[in-house]
Each structure stands twice: as C-alpha cells, then as structure tokens.
N, C-alpha and C positions, 0 to 999 in steps of 0.2 A: 504493500500500500504506500509506504514511504517513497519507494522508487517511482511509483506512478505519480504521486504528487510532485516529486522533484522534476520528473520529465515534463509534466504539465506546466510547472512554474517556468521552466526554460522556454517552452513554446509561447506562453503568455508574454514573457519579457521580450521575446523576439517579434511579437505581433506588432507592437507600436515602437519601432526602433527610436524614433525621435524622443518620446517620453522617457524611454529607457536610457538614452544617451544623456539627457538633461539630469536625470536622477543620478546616474553614475558619475557625471562630472561634479555635481554638488557634493556627493559623498566623498569622492576621491580628493577634491580640493580641501574639504574640511579635514579629512584624515591627514592629508599632506601637512597642513599647517600645524595641527595639533601634534603630529608625530615628530616633526622637526623641532618644535619647541620642547617637547618632552625629551627628545634625544639630547638637546643642548643642556637642559636642566640635569638630566641623568649624568651626562659627561662631566658636569661641573660639581654636582653635589652627591652623586651616587658613589658606591664603593668602587675603588679603582685599584689597579695593581700596585701603585705607589702609596695609596691610602686605604688599605684594606680594613682598617680598624676604626672607620669613621663612626661606627655605632657607639664607641666609647671615647671619642676624641673631642676635646673642647679647645677653642681658639680664642685668643685675644687679638682682634684685628683693628679695632677702632677705639679711640679714647675721646672723651669730652670733658674738658676742664672748664668750669663756669663759675661765675660770680654774679653780683647784682647788675653789673653793667658790661661784663666781658664774657665771651665764650671762645674757647679754643678747641677746634675739632681736628683730629688727625690721628696719626699712629702714636702708640705709646713710646716713651723713652726707655732706654735700657735700665736706668736707675729704678724707675717705677716697677718694672717687672722683676728685676734682680732682687729687690728688697721685699716684694710682696707675693710673688708667685712661687717661690721656692718652698719646699717642705710642706706643701699643702696636704692635709689628711685625705687619703683616698687616691692620691696621684701616684701612679706607678713610674711614669717617666715624664720629664719636662724638658722642652727645648726652647731656647730663645734664638731668634734669627732676625736678620735685618731685611728690609725691603730689597728686592732685586733692583739694581740700577744699571744703566747703560754705561759701559766703559769702552775705551778705544785702545786698540793695539795697532802696531805698525810692523808689517812683515814684508820684506822685499818690495818696498815702495807701495804696498797696499794698506789701506785703512780697514781694519776689521772691528766692527762694533759687536759687543757681546753683552748679555745680561749677567751681572755678577751678584752673587748673594753671599753674605757673611753669616755663618752659623756656628753653633757649638757642636760637640761630638754627638750629643744625644739626638740631634736631628736625624742621624743615619740609623738610629735604633728605633725611632718611632715610625719613620717613613721607610718604605721598602723600594729599593732601586735595583734594577737589573744591571749588574756590573759586567761590562764587556771585557774590561782589563782591570787588574789591580783590585783595590778596595777603598773604603773611606778613610779619611784621617780620623785619629782617635783622640781621647782626652789628653794624652801626653803631648800630642802635636799642638792642641789648643793652648794648653798651659804654657808651653815653651814658645808660643807664637811662631811656630815653624812656617816657613813660606811654602806651603804645600797646597795643592788644588785637586779637585775632582772636576772633570770636564764632561760634556756630553758628546755624543757621536758626531754631531755636526761641527763642533769646535775642533775635534780631532781631524775632521776632513779639511777644515779651513786652514789649520795650522800645520798639519803634518801629511796632508794629502791621503789620509786614511791609514798611514803607517802606524805601527805600535807607538803609543804616546807615553806610557808609564816610564818614568825616569827622565823624560825630556823636560825642558823648561819652556814656559810661555811668559810673555810680557802682557800685563793687563793693568790699566790705570796707573802706569808708571812704576809698577812693581813686577818683580820676577818671581814666578812660582814654579815649583817642581811638581809635575803631574804624578799623582799616586793612584788615580783611578779614572776609568772612563765608563759612563753609564749611557743607557739608551736615552734618546731624546724624550723630554717630558712636555706634555701639552701645556700651552700657555694658559689655558683656562683653569688648570689645576694650580691655583695661585700659591699655595703653600710650598709644594716641592719644586715648582718651576724655576729654572735658571739655566744658564749655559756654562757658567763657571761657579763653583762653590769653593770658598776658602774659609779658614778659621777666622772668627770675628776678632781675635786678638791681633791679627795682622793689620788692623786699621792703622792709617797713617798718624792718627792722633787718638788720645784716650778721652777726648772731650765727651764722647757719647756716654761714658760712665756716669756723668753728672746730669744727664738730661731726664726730665720727667715726661716731656712730650718730645717725640722724635720720629724715628722710622723703624721701630722695633715691634716684633710680634712674638706671641708665645703659642705653643701647642702643648696641651697636656693629655697624656694617655691615662684615663681612669682605670682603676683596678677592675671595675665592673660598672655597668650602667647605673646601678643603684647608688653609686658613690657620686655621680655627676651633680645632682642638686646640691649636695653638701660642699663640693668643691666650689661651685658657683657662689654659694652663700658665704663661705669662709673668705674667699678672695674679696668679695664686696665689703665684708666686715673689716678686713685689713686696710682697704682703700679709705674707709671712713676715718681711720686713725692715722692715715699717712699725712705727714707734714708737707703742705704745698709750698712752693718756692716764693709765692707772692700773695700772702693771705689778704692783702688789701684789695686785690682785684679778683682773686679766685678763692672760692670757699669750699668747693667739692670737686671730685673727679669721678667719672664713670668710665670703666674699662672692663666690662664683665667677661668671664669665661663663658663662651656660647658654642652651640653647634654651628656648623657651616650655614645651615638654613637660617638660623637666628641672626648670624652675622649679616647675611644677605638682607634680611628684613630690616635690620638697623641701618644698613647702608642705603636702603631705599627710602629711609625716613618714614617707615610705617610704624607709628607709635611715637612715644616720647623718647628722644635720644638720651635724655637725662635720667631716664628710668632704667636701672640695670636689668630689669625683667622685661625683655623685649617682647612686643605683642605679635608673636608669629601668627596667631590666629587671624589677625587683621590682614596680613599679606595672603594667607591661605584663602580667606574670604574674598579678597580682591581678585586673586588669580582664578578662583572658582567662578566668581561672577562674570569675569571676562570670558572664560571658557564656555560658560553656559550661554552667554549672549551670542558668542560666535557660533555655537552649535544650534541655537534656537532658530536662526534664520533659515538655514537649509532644511531643518526639520519641518518647519511650517510649509516650505515650498514642496517638500516631499509628500507631506500630508495632502496638500491640494492636488498634486499629481495623482496620488493614489486614489483619491475620491473620484477624480475624472476617469481613471482606469476602471474603477468599480462600476460607475454609471454606464460605461460602455459595455460592460459585461452583465448588465441588468437582466437581459433575456436569458442568458446562460444560467445565472443564479436563480431566476424564477423557475426555470425548468427543473433544476436540481432540487429546489425546495418543494416544488409540486410533486416530485417523485419521492419525497420523504427524507431528503438529506438534512440531518440535524444542523442547527446553527453553529454548534461548536466545531463541527467538521469543516464548515465553510470558513469560519474564523481561523481555525488552525491552518487551513490550506493557504489563506491569504497571508497570514503571518509568516509562514514558511517561504512564500514567494518573496516577501519583503526582506526577510533576513538573508535570503540567497542574493538578492540584489545588493544589499549593503555589504555582504562579504566580498562580492565581485568588485564593488567600488573600493572596499578596503584593500584588496589586492593591488588595484591600480594606485591607490594612495601610497602603499608601501613601496611600490616600484618607483614612483615619483619622489618619495622621501629619500630613497637610497641615492638617486641621481642628484637631488638637491644637496644632500650632505656631502657627496663627493665634490660637488662644485664649491661648497663652502671650504672644504679642505684645501682645494687647489687655489682658492682665491687669495690665500695668504693673510686673511683677516685674523686667524688664530694660528699662531706659530706652533708647528709640530702637532696640531690637533689631528686626531683620527676618530671621526664620528662613526659609530656603528649602531645598527638596530639589534640590540641584544635581546635576550629572552624576556627581560622585564618589559621593555618597550613594545615588543611584539605582542606580549600578553595584554598590555594596556590597550593596544590598538584593536585587537580582536574583540576584547570585552566591550569597548566603546562601539564598535561596529554592530555587534549583536544588540546592544541596548538601543542604539540608533534605529536599527531595523524594527525592534519591538515597539519603541515609543511612537515612531512615525506610522506604524501600522495598526495601533490599537484603535484609534478613533475611526479610520476608514473601515476596519473590520467590524466594528460595532455598528456603523451605518449599514454595512452589508447585511449583518445579521437581522436587521429590522426591516429589510425590504419585504413587502407583501408580495407573494408569488404572482397574484393577478396583476397588481400594479407594475411589478417588474417586467412581466411579459408585455404590458402595454407601453412601457417607456421608462421604467426605472424610478418612479416617484416613491418616496418612503412614507412611512406612516407619520 
C-alpha cells in the first residue's frame, strides 16, 4: 500500500510541473539559507578537532570596565587574568593567551604577513592540534623565555617551500624564533586556536603587558566537569568585585565573566546588558529563532496556497474516492505523504546547493583556512526541518480535503 501511495505521489507531482517547480524552488532556497547559516554556526561554535572539549570549556573574551561617566570595553589585560583567574575551584587547566596580531617578515626580498599569537604552555594541553612535525613548546620554554615557535603548514610553505621546518629559524616582528613544531592549518573562524605562528608570551619585547588591567588578553578554562562550570563563573565574578581598579575615580567595577562560546557571542552582539556578568543567551536564542521562523513562514504560506490549489484541482478524484468509501484519514495520510516527499526532494536540492555555496565560501578567501562541511548534525537538522516543513504546510490543505463533500467535489470542489 505504501509503495502504491508513493508511486501515486510521484505521478501527482509530475502532473503540474510548474506548481511542483515553484514548490521545490521555495523549499530548496529556504533549506539552502538555513543550512549554510547552520553550517557556519556549527563550524564556529560546535565541537571541533582542535576544541573537542567545548562542553566543559569557559572563555574570557571581553571585558567592560565602567564608572559613573566612563566605560571601557575591550579585551582583558594580563594582570587582571593572572591575578584572578588562576587556582579557581573546579578548573582542571587554565591558559592565558594574547590576541593574534599581524606581523611582517622579510625573506628574499618578499614581505610575508602572518598572524602571531603569544600563549602559555597550557594552551597546547587544553586545545588539540595535529602536529605534522615536532611538538609544542613546554612550560620550561615559557619560563626561560626561549625564542621558540610553532608554525602552521602554510607558514612552512611560505618560509621553507614545504621542506622540514623543525630546527630552522624564522624572523617575525623583528625577532628570530627556532621552529619546534608544525601543525595543520587552523580555520580563522575558530578564534581561540587560530594563528599562523605561536610563541611563548614571555618572549614579548616588553613586560608592560604584566601591569595592564585592560589589554589584549584572553583566558580559556577547562572545567573538571560540566557541573563545576557555574561555580567557576561565580567565583571569578566574586574575585573581580574585590579587584582593585587602577583609576577608582573614573571606574568603579569591571565585568569579564567566564562564559561558553555561545554566551561570548551573545555578549559581543550586545544582546542583554554588557555590565551584567550573567549574559542573557536566551535573548539571542529568541532573536535567532524568531528570524528563522519568519524566514520559514513565508515559503510555508506560499506552499500552503499551492497545495490548496492542487487539492481543488483534484476535487473530482477525491469525490470519487470518498463516494466509494475511502476514509478521510486515508486521504489525509496520502496527501501528507505527497507533501513530505516533495519537501524531501526540495531538501535534497537544498543540500546540493548548500555544498556548492560552502565550497564557494571556502574559495572566496573570506575565512582563512576554513573548511565548511555538512556533517551528520547539520544533515540531521536539515532532514528534520524538511519533514516538519512538509507536515506543517500540508496539515491545513489536508484538513480542507478531508471536509470536501463527495457530491460537491464531483460538481466542482466546493467545501462545506
């Protein structure tokens, strides 16, 4: 019976090719946009080879120091994090690292621009890198301020034409570093691990950063388990309340909470009060859900109208089947099956277009080293959305069909 309904559904969809094309275009375009946006979000916030423990990772990305008449928004300073983020209860590992910044090198008359990031040794224990050569620098290298560096594969290509780089030296920002490791290229959208050259933070040209409350520093903490994360957040906020600010006449408090990546994003988007350490993620979720619902609503309404037109054209067929005793639930089930089949075909087209679009984004150079894929999570979201799309847009037309009077349907398809 199911195969019969499926065969009939295909024949019905091919009967009016224009209506079917319009429906497929609306479904495919809707799924294309939603899938690409979801893929970008997943690539940025989802688990990744370099950040596999995001479910128990907390970050300090932004700080706000404010007073009655002044507000300073930016990244934290090393002093703020060094004095308040260490030895937090429930933290298994903690890393402090500086913003990546563009530095220049000169080789054989060529100017090479690279993103350099200064980190501590724990950076390599919290994040997971695929080393092609050598390994990371360690705590003794940081303590001794050794001029060592880890570089990515692209930097090896530019400096050494792809030849082995460990043991060689490179010049960056007017300093010379000995390469101790080479890692795979890291996508630019993964802000925490991304760089092209990593060096110990103690190799900075000056130690002025050690006295800064606001600056260019960040922290990532790996909690022992997810249950410890709220306590880490609260304890760090409590320490900041007691922290002595450099200019109490202008600034009376500072907010720089430990948050998940999505909470960081919500705060950067100014959703909620930036001075409130408890960021209102639900507002961002509500905003994104509302925009997504609005985007889906328009093609849904159009598909409902098309489905109603299709049903009215089939009024005589429906009337005959009802006159011969076909129950309403059978007709409704058949129509919903047809509609779900239509949305799944549209979803397939949407997925194909999404793959093409993501490949074009990769090659555009907008996101350095990005590799966007439709993984199992995104595919599952898309299929679920397509099925829901088919059911929702088919419920009302199917209900209209079930209320057709057999006699009226045979005469022209008017409903009760």
